[in-house]
Structure formats: C-alpha cells, structure tokens
C-alpha positions in Angstrom: 0.0 0.0 0.0 2.9 2.4 0.8 4.4 1.7 -2.6 1.1 2.5 -4.3 0.8 5.8 -2.4 4.4 6.6 -3.2 3.9 6.0 -6.9 0.7 8.0 -7.0 2.3 10.9 -5.1 5.2 10.8 -7.5 2.9 11.0 -10.5 1.0 13.9 -8.9 4.2 15.8 -8.2 5.4 15.2 -11.7 2.1 16.4 -13.2 2.3 19.5 -11.0 5.9 20.1 -12.0 5.0 19.8 -15.8 2.0 22.2 -15.3 4.1 24.7 -13.3 6.9 24.8 -15.8 4.3 25.3 -18.5 2.9 28.3 -16.7 6.4 29.9 -16.6 7.2 29.3 -20.3 5.9 31.8 -22.8 2.9 30.6 -24.8 4.4 32.0 -28.1 7.5 30.6 -29.8 9.4 31.0 -33.0 11.1 28.1 -34.7 12.9 27.9 -38.0 14.3 25.4 -40.3 15.8 25.2 -43.8 16.4 22.4 -46.4 17.8 22.4 -49.9 15.6 20.7 -52.4 16.9 19.4 -55.7 14.4 21.3 -57.9 13.9 24.7 -59.3 11.9 27.2 -57.2 9.0 27.1 -59.6 8.7 23.3 -59.3 8.9 23.5 -55.5 6.3 26.3 -55.4 4.0 24.2 -57.5 4.3 21.2 -55.1 3.7 23.5 -52.1 0.7 25.2 -53.8 -1.0 21.9 -54.8 -2.6 21.3 -51.4 -4.8 18.4 -52.5 -1.8 16.3 -53.7 0.2 16.7 -50.5 -1.0 13.4 -49.0 0.9 11.6 -51.7 4.2 12.8 -50.2 3.5 13.8 -46.6 3.3 10.9 -44.2 0.5 10.9 -41.6 -1.7 13.1 -43.8 -4.7 11.2 -45.0 -6.4 13.9 -47.1 -6.9 17.6 -47.6 -10.4 19.0 -48.0 -10.6 22.4 -49.7 -13.4 24.4 -48.1 -13.2 27.6 -50.2 -11.0 29.4 -52.6 -11.4 33.2 -53.0 -9.3 36.3 -53.3 -5.9 34.5 -53.3 -6.8 32.6 -50.1 -7.6 28.9 -49.7 -9.4 27.6 -46.6 -8.9 23.9 -46.1 -9.0 21.1 -43.6 -6.2 18.6 -43.1 -7.2 15.2 -42.0 -4.2 13.5 -40.3 -2.9 11.8 -37.2 -4.0 14.8 -35.0 -7.5 14.8 -36.4 -9.0 17.4 -38.6 -7.3 20.9 -38.5 -8.6 23.9 -40.4 -6.1 26.2 -42.1 -6.0 29.4 -44.1 -3.4 29.5 -46.9 -2.2 32.2 -49.3 0.7 32.8 -51.7 2.1 36.0 -50.5 4.7 36.3 -53.3 4.4 34.2 -56.5 6.8 31.2 -56.4 8.6 32.7 -53.4 6.6 33.0 -50.2 3.6 31.2 -48.8 1.7 31.7 -45.5 -0.4 29.1 -43.8 -2.1 29.6 -40.4 -4.2 27.4 -38.2 -7.8 28.7 -38.4 -9.1 27.3 -35.1 -8.6 29.1 -31.8 -10.1 26.1 -29.8 -7.1 23.9 -30.4 -4.4 23.7 -27.7 -1.9 25.0 -30.3 -2.0 27.5 -33.2 0.0 29.9 -35.2 1.4 30.3 -38.7 4.1 29.1 -41.1 5.9 31.3 -43.5 7.5 29.3 -46.2 10.1 31.0 -48.3 11.8 29.7 -51.4 15.2 31.0 -52.5 17.0 29.9 -55.6 20.2 28.1 -54.6 23.0 26.1 -56.2 21.5 22.9 -57.6 18.0 23.7 -56.5 16.0 25.7 -54.0 16.5 26.6 -50.3 13.2 26.2 -48.6 12.9 27.9 -45.2 10.0 27.6 -42.8 9.5 30.1 -40.0 6.9 29.0 -37.4 5.3 31.6 -35.3 3.4 29.4 -32.9 1.4 29.5 -29.8 0.8 26.6 -27.3 -2.1 27.5 -25.1 -2.1 24.6 -22.7 0.7 24.8 -20.0 1.0 21.0 -20.1 1.4 20.9 -23.9 3.7 23.9 -23.7 6.1 22.0 -21.5 5.9 18.8 -23.6 6.3 20.8 -26.8 9.4 22.6 -25.5 11.2 19.8 -23.8 9.9 16.5 -25.3 8.6 17.0 -28.8 10.5 20.1 -29.9 9.0 23.1 -31.6 10.8 22.3 -34.9 9.7 18.7 -35.2 6.7 19.3 -37.6 8.4 21.8 -39.8 11.6 19.7 -40.1 9.4 16.7 -41.0 7.6 18.7 -43.7 11.0 20.0 -45.1 12.5 16.5 -45.2 9.4 15.0 -46.9 9.2 17.8 -49.4 12.9 17.3 -50.3 12.4 13.5 -50.5 9.5 14.1 -52.9 12.0 15.5 -55.3 14.6 12.8 -54.8 16.7 14.7 -52.4 18.2 12.3 -49.9 17.1 12.3 -46.3 19.4 13.9 -43.8 
C-alpha cells in the first residue's frame, strides 16, 4: 500500500511540475528550419501550392479537404494523425513566399508558417518560420522539452525534399 501511495504521489508531483513549468514558459514561440531541395523554385512552389496532392508525399496526412478558394486565399482542412485541423493559406509572393495559419482558436496550439523559397545552387533553399502558440501549459512543457517546436516543420521539409529525390538527412 505504501508503494502505491508513493507512486501516486510521485505521479501527482510530476504532473504539477509539468504544469508549473508550462505556466512559466511563454505561450508563443518562433522556430525555423531550412532544407535544400533538388528542384527549381517554380517546381517546389507548384508542389507546395498543390494542397490536395500533399497526402501523396506527406506521411501521416490522409487527405486535404478544400473548403473555399477566394481572393488569393484557400481555406482547407487537413485530415491527419492529429485529427481534422482547419487552415488558411495564401501565396504572399508568387513562387517565393507562402503563408499558412491554423484557423481554429479552440485547439491547444496554433500559429502560422511562413514558407520562403530561394534559388540556390543545384535547387531551392526552402525555409519555414513557425510563429506558434501553445495555449495549454502541459502541452507547452511537452512541446518545448519533449517533442520540440521544430519537429513538424523539419518533417515537412524532409518529406518535401524527398518528394524531389533529395536524400534524407
């Protein structure tokens, strides 16, 4: 019985510690990553722009459902391992800069990605800047110390590069 109480007390203390650290951490964060892709910027831009075909090269993404297209903006829903998530997407500068933001304030996370394409030797340098927010203190701690803020954007960059035959890092 003492062992059970000790284990339960330890779990409670760990939970309180995770929550307390999350309260101290800022909700907002900025993360960046870059990857060279063995293709011209126009080809990379086309791949990024073709939202409906992204499940073919992005693992964990089952489908993309376009909800509306108007005035240079696409509203869509990604169906993947984290459930359906609604986004707003636009091409800020043709073949050079794209912006995508989560369009759901009820999720425990949110923010936007700015994807920049720069012509580079033997291809394109793709840079993603994530301006994110993690609303839940528990998720904030886990995102910072366990998962890492860069994990999703680095996965996207690696899969985009791989879709053009660029080797994995």
